[in-house]
N, C-alpha and C positions, 0 to 999 in steps of 0.2 A: 711450732709445727707449721703455722701459717707462713712465718718468715722463711722457713726451710723450703716450702713449696714455691714461694715467690722467687727465691734465689735460683731454684731449678729452672723455673720458667724463664727467668732473665738470662740464664746461661744458654738455654735452648734458642732464645731469640737472638742472642749475640752470635751464636754459631749458625743461625739461619735454619735451624731444624725444628722450630716451633710452628705448628699449624693448629689454629683454633678449630676445634671440631664443632661443626654446625648441626643443629637439630634437623634431622631429615623429616620432611613432611610425608606422612604416609596416606594422605587422602587419595583415593582413586578418582579417575576422571568421572566415573559413573556417580559416585557419591557427591562430588562437587557440582556436577551438572544438575542433579536433583535439587541440591540446595540453591543453586543459582536460579533454576526454574521457579522454585517456590518464592524466592525473593522477588522475581519479576511479577509474579501473580499478586504478592502481598502489597506491592507499591502501586498496583493497578496499571502496570505498563500496558500500553495499547497493543503492542505486538507480542504480548506474552504467549498467546495461543499459537501464532505462527512460528514463534521461536521453538516451541516444543518439537516441531517436525525437523527443524535445523539441528536441535540437540540430539535427536534420535540418529540422524545422519552422522553426527560427530562421534557419538558413542559406538555406533556400528563400525566406523572406520578405525578408530584408535583402540577400541575395546574398553568396555566399561570398567574392567579390573586393572587397567593400566594406571600406574602412578602418575598423578598430575605433574609432579616435579620431573618426571623422566621425559616428557615431551619436548622436543627440540624444534628449532626453526626449520631444520631439514624435514622433520616429520610433518610440520605444518604445510610446507611447500609441496610435499608428496600428496597431502590431502587435497590441496588446491588443484593439483594436476589431475588427480583422480576424479574430482568433480566435473572437470571439463570432458571427461570420457563417460560420465554417467548419463543415463537416459531418464527423461521425465516420464510421467504416467502416460503421456501420449506417444511414447516410444521415440522421442526426439531428444537430441543432445541438450543439456541444460544451457541456457543462455548466459552470457557473461554477467548480466545483471543479477540472475539467480545465484550464480556462484559467489558474486560479491556480497549478496545478502547473507549467505551461509558463513562466509568468511568473516563478515562483520559480527555475526553472533559469536563465533569462536574467539574473535579478537576481544569482544566485550567480556566474555566469560573469563579470559585470562587477565584482563584488566582488573576485574573484581577480585581475582585470586591474589594478585599483587597488592591491591588496595587493602585486602583483608589479611595481609601478612602471611599468606600461605605459600607464596612464591617470591623469590628475590628478583627474578628477571622475567621479561615478557617474551615468550617464544615467537610471537607474531611480529615482533619489531623488525622492520625492514622488509617485510613481505608486501609486495605491491598488489594493488587491485588491478583487475582487467579493465581495459577500456570498454565502455558501454556505448551502444548505438545512440547517436543524437538525432535520429530521424524525428521529423515533426509528428506530433500526435495525430492519430486517426480520429476524425470526427465525421459525423453523417450530415449530408445535406438534408433539406426538408423533404425532398423526394425519397431519399434513402430511409429516412425515419418512417415514412408512410409504408414503404416497401417492407421494412422489418416488422412493423406492427401488423400489417396484413398477412404476413407469413406465419404469425403465431398459430399453433394448432387450434382448430375451432373449439374443441372441448375445454381448452385451457384459457378461459376468459380471465382468470386470475393473472396469468402470465402477462397478457396484454395490459392489464391495469397496472401491474407492477412496473413494466417497462415505461409506460406512458407517464406514470407519476414520477419516475426517476428522471425522465426527460424534462418535465415541467418544474422540477424542484432542485435539480443538480445534486440529489442525495446519493450517497454511496449505497451499494447493494445491501450491506448489513443494516444500514439505517432504515431503508425502506422495509425490509423484512421484519425488523424488530419494532416498527412503529406501532404505538399503542393508541387507542382511542382517547385516553386521558390526556394525550399530548396534542390532540387535534382540536382546534377551535374554529369551527365552521362559521360561527356568527361573526367573529372578528377577522376571519380569513387568514389564519396563520397556523403553523404547527411548530412544535418544539422538538429539538434534537438534543439528546444527551451525548456530550463528548466523553467517550470512554476513557480518555487520557486524564482529564482534569476534573471530571464529574460535573461540569458546568453545562447549562442548557443554552442553546442558541435558537433564535427565532427565525423561521423561514416564511416569508409572505407567500400566499397561494394565489395563483392566477385563476382565471375563469375555468379553464379546462381542468386544472388540478382539483378545484372545488367540485366540478361535475363528477369527476372520477370518485372522489371520496363520498359524495352524497349518494352515489349509485351502489355503493358496497353495503350489503346488509350486515348489521352487527350481530355477532354471536355472543350470547350472554354467558357462555361457558368459557370464553377466551377474551383476554384483554387486547389481543392483537388485531390490527386492521386486516391483515392478510393471515388467515388462520390455516393451520396445517392439518394433516390427517390425524395426528395425535391430539387428543383433547387438551386444550390449554396451551398448546405449543404454536409457534409461528410457522408460516409457510416456508418449507425447506426444499420441496421438490422442484427446484428451479433449473438445475444444470442440464438435464436431458431435454426438456421442452425448449429451453433457450437455445441450445446447440442445434436442435431441429429447426427452430425458427430461422436461425442464421443460415443454415444450410438451404432451407427452402427459399430464402431471400436471394441467394447467390451473392450476397455481399461478402467481401473479403476483409480479413483483419479486424473483425468486430468482436469485442468482449463486452461484458456488462459495464466495465469502467469506461468504455467508449461513449456511453450515454452521458456520463458526467463531463467528459471532454466536449461532447456535442453541445450540451447546455451552456458551458462556459464560452465556447467558441462563438456560438450564435449571439450570446449577450454582447461580447466584444464587437462583433461585426455589426451589431445593431446600434453601436455607439455608447454602450454602457461603460462608464469609467472603470479602469482597472481596480481602483480602490473599492468600488462597490462590488465588483466581481469577487475580489478577495474576501470581502465580508460575507457574501452569499455562500461561497465555497468553504468558508471557515478555515482558510489557510493560515497557519501560524507564521510562515515565512513568506515575505513578499516575493521572493525569487520564484516560488511555485507559481504565482499568478503571472509573473512576467513571461512565462512560457507562451502565453496567449497574446503577447503584445504585438507580434508581427502581423497578426490577423487584422488588427486595427488599421495599420498602415497599408497593408495589402488591399483591404476592402475599400479604403478611402481612395487609393490609387486606381482601383478598378472603376470606381464611380466617376473619377475625373477622366479616365480614358473613355468611358461611355459618353460623357459629356462632350469630350473632344471629338469623338466620332460623329456624334449627332450634329455638332456645329459644322463639321467639315461637309457633311451631306447637304445641310441647308445652304452652305456657301456655294456648292456646286449647282444646286437647283436654281439659285438666284442668278448664277452666271448664264445658265441655259435660257432662263426667262428673258434676260436682257438681250 
């Protein structure tokens, strides 16, 4: 029996009429997206929460019931084009960087499907990313920092403390808001930050102003957080509206919360702090991230030399007049 079937198959192969039937994967995009999302959360991926919004966009466009194996490169490119016509929550077109982040999520999702033997080919292969703006990062001058802090709504003392602590520690917004008293050591003048990606703690030294801010904040015994929220035991979350109001009142342009981190790093570099030390304070994994601030060191040094040159030139003229 087996020999008979084998002879039939060989005959079909010789005649060019034999096609091996492949097992069709019946997983839908919605099913696999949920599995992928759970995997991201299980391994403690840092961007797991932000990926959820990307996955919702992907499922909405392609349809959760669409077979994963039926999505083609043409479908992927249509999604990419559709994103460029999509408006953000602020009723503005999505920026190329945002589109690239969503496409990166889709690309990684399909990479895992191929890796887990659910797909034979990658539909995102060959789809190019959009060029992103390489404008230099916005950072605040010392005067602009004061302007922003003074523009904080008067009832929101917490907002001013949050912003000022962020400026003096270069912490990210999530790190400031989730900071717990157990990670603050006022006696030895440092605090610890938990890296959500690898679960390791990093130490940040505290300057005099940061210490003053932390010492002025009363501790709530029913909450472990430094900045407490309205809900018992929860961190301070009501930041978006008062922050946007402060930015509007300050009349400063292009300012986001992350601008404060850029400001801290920029002023460190301009003050002569080595890039290696800045990298350590910012906790960058990739040195290339820190190198974005390298131009400030050379520009600031050149400005200082230009000031010196101008001063010497004036003195030389004065000496000529005296003679």
